[in-house]
Steps between C-alpha positions, in 0.01 A plus 500: 500500500611845424429633848700215653807594296465868587426452869776255573749777424386658826751321713802628296349854492440516869844364574672762280299825474241446760178699527661838470639464148379759244409222258211392728311825471182485292390282196825384334538148368726412797233617740230311315700187553549525878157616589407419854840357588623846569225578740497155660878496517511835667253385761677170569835668523367756746340226704833311511686810608244553772535137614876537509481817706279324751741203537821702512401801704491435871510854645173608327211269436225751453377654178520871444152668541341584173264766650551765765409421856221759483353338186534150649306625808232653288468172312482310821218721618311414171549132561378524857194684392423253215523209750275682745225549244513136389731503198768260622850595368710308750748632750554879462856535389486836315569345158194505267544171308247303299288402803475861611421614142215248495361632825520858372318394184218345715480818709481716185223285358302524819544879517416544123849627427699405189646150549867561460662322797669830585357766731480863410518764769122523547450122518780458748371786719144353509637155598736617774257760637226239533736264677606778743130559578458135573799500735375814685154346538221700669121491484478635143738231373316231685169611365628505148641148530191357662242662265671522161425208267872466427587484867858604565546595137226755541768723652675506167184600317423762762850645479481512126166690506652749753814561294311545169239728654134465595337234279828440332420751227805722539774385273832479688715314240539129452225286341160352548389161379828432323456798272799714396533829700383719215182304453451475875506874528223528240293249697535705819408823301181335378414335838559827688227691297261203495481436875609137464803310627777442240482127590126496422553684176758256354272211614221626261480292190617699197667782679856373453563327166830364386621462140804556279369794298820592335632148428831555692454178707424694820177563689297816437211613723154635440295673777132535416290718736179374334475243782435788746174602322396869477710734698813712501679295230200436266283727289192316370644210294855640493739413778868567560736229378872493588722292275858447616731381221837353594814688393869437582479765778172397654144563378343771281154603610231559230159641599176416313123514541317181438243263656571137592845529352685193372863454393381426144379866481858627521822465305831638619832582327761502776343735760245675269158349481193560278143379501390240252137486609221763500623697800727800456800617696429722802695790352320698227615425150673784310258707290654388179432134571145579614403687183222329297623392168294634206236249386490410130203658320235258368547418136227439252477135407633405167344212315720526198788293642504173677568476866873455590589141545524398867847392623553125501549377864862399560615213705605615845872498578633483854865465409576850614345456844757565782634212698341462847687684765664248749353500843702698747556312828555824683168635370331173584625511862385865536142388405519197732624723781199743443250215533678363807475838666135525414445152651670595819797263468621184338263214431556183705393139445213555741381816316578380148225623266708633212770252408648719229550790743642265760761363260570854375578610861735207556672562163570861578615409856746247356616753246585741780693224680696423185593860434626547857701179495670583167573857595667386818719254308578759225621744768782258585627487135810724475640634168165540322245780480132425520466578127771249414328236715172581329666467152645154606157392609332606172755276313443220751122525421582500125688171537184346657258624235431155361419362844279800585309464174414134588353576847142556370487160327714265709405329821716561806701175504589521126578866544741436783677233289530743215660769722732243647647461156585869509649464852716211397638684201554835670846434633399663830507355846170454682591787743570732208172415335312544825650832573461628144137390471398665829666827414355494152155397635512824707609709205235350276221573744638845591524602135187318389702279267299178499734288280787564743285436802339186363821356366669557832221318685520203269873463571444511875240220469728291276790507755285374770365816669136396437354772727531737208269285289220690665592800292463308170156396615408860556628599161296233324192569713497871419641481145787735581814434305349182348172355392213483748478135587333430843525127428872511463533738790364243745800268449745785580302601811497144630874466442574831678284404798685171551838677501675689768320830549656809343245778524352604838636186678340623817152461347455125419133557459581639153531145368139410576378835358690468177406132437130557571491812283683330208250202516206743496645686198515162325138428586594224741259406774776334706643836621642377819817541703829523321755222488741515793807703433838325504707525824831502325644622167284432192579211279706573186867489401679366794646760735395810301260648758737452788786664310281796420457566869878575525451808286373700793755613757273505796145391583226721341398779735160485662 
């Protein structure tokens, strides 16, 4: 194989030039031949150096702190507060690792904030202030806890209402319901003059509508005040409509007057939108465009000539129709997060009513874990810029294009065997492949490059790290990066469930939820508990999973 010949040159290259050589920067033939080995080799070398330091150094056995003591204390306070309100993140150690990020995401979903796994200032302040109230106690706190439907968590909702103003209608930054800040501000503006809560407003069917109006692969937003009925924002059958079109710098707001607006009534070019239906823009049209064109004068009929021949109908041609825009995973997760916030949190196996939404939530949660894991590993790679790493990952994905193309038509066992052929001919060690695939999986998800992400996931499954098979199931279930095949997705889900947990390992109940939802999506009546997860490394090429664990210097932070 061509890639085998090219990749086996990695050992010589690393022994002579190493990862700092100029020839390794960006898209040359040499770089194309050592894809992945550079990244994986850098990770393994760094891990080996770290192991050597630990075995030869006797006077210092501690790792240098990566955050200031003040930041670590602030992080510890967040962890303590999350534990107090029921989102278990483990022992508070001041380091916000994957488990803490998961707890933050659950807190954000409950509070109707954007689900990012990272707290902004407002979200942090609400969390820690509510915790301080709980610690101080008093009759008011006791009454809130005992009477609020959410119990202890009612303190969080009460603190949020106080910080955002009476009724929550005063915009103070941040987000509501997973909406971007610019759209959230418009929601508060409409709610404030309509005497309704912003949360009540976004819960009204048809008020917030999502679409890709400018075909850039990102979510655009439509706010239709028709749902409010006659009032400040409506005049007879014409109501204010706010259309927010995505741009590289944020969103461009377009104001219209319409009734029962739908995304199909609008078309956008970049940030500029126009009506395609009967309604007109809110702003008055220029006089020149409103002038009535002169009507042709009636002509006396002439019977001296025959009527002009009618044009012959032509066969329709759709050859020039644009290719469908690939689904953006980032946009998909934004929509899933909005629904999660409206539902008041993640679906569980006990509350499972919408299997598609439940699997979407778990997909986006796993995506966040994968991004964090890969970024932490990439931070240890010396001698390369993030752009150089991303370029290597794009080439790594290109080498796997044949395997990725086969995912939508090939069952899981045959697909794994196909990718094992790539693994065997890569000329890379299992540890190099594991490190490369995890870094490139992160890059693929962070940059919305599905071929890179899906190819990296396939490699991880083929070298025995079966917990990543869950991701392939999600891609097939949602049709993101491959064909939509719920039937094939089920095999990948079951393989991932049986393997050592990778995503949210502190939440074993995910297995039952994913399995039940996947069965429901396939119309199966036997939607029952998931197969039991493996207690050790997943089956696969011998020793691959255990060697991959050597890539990380220390245990993952809580």
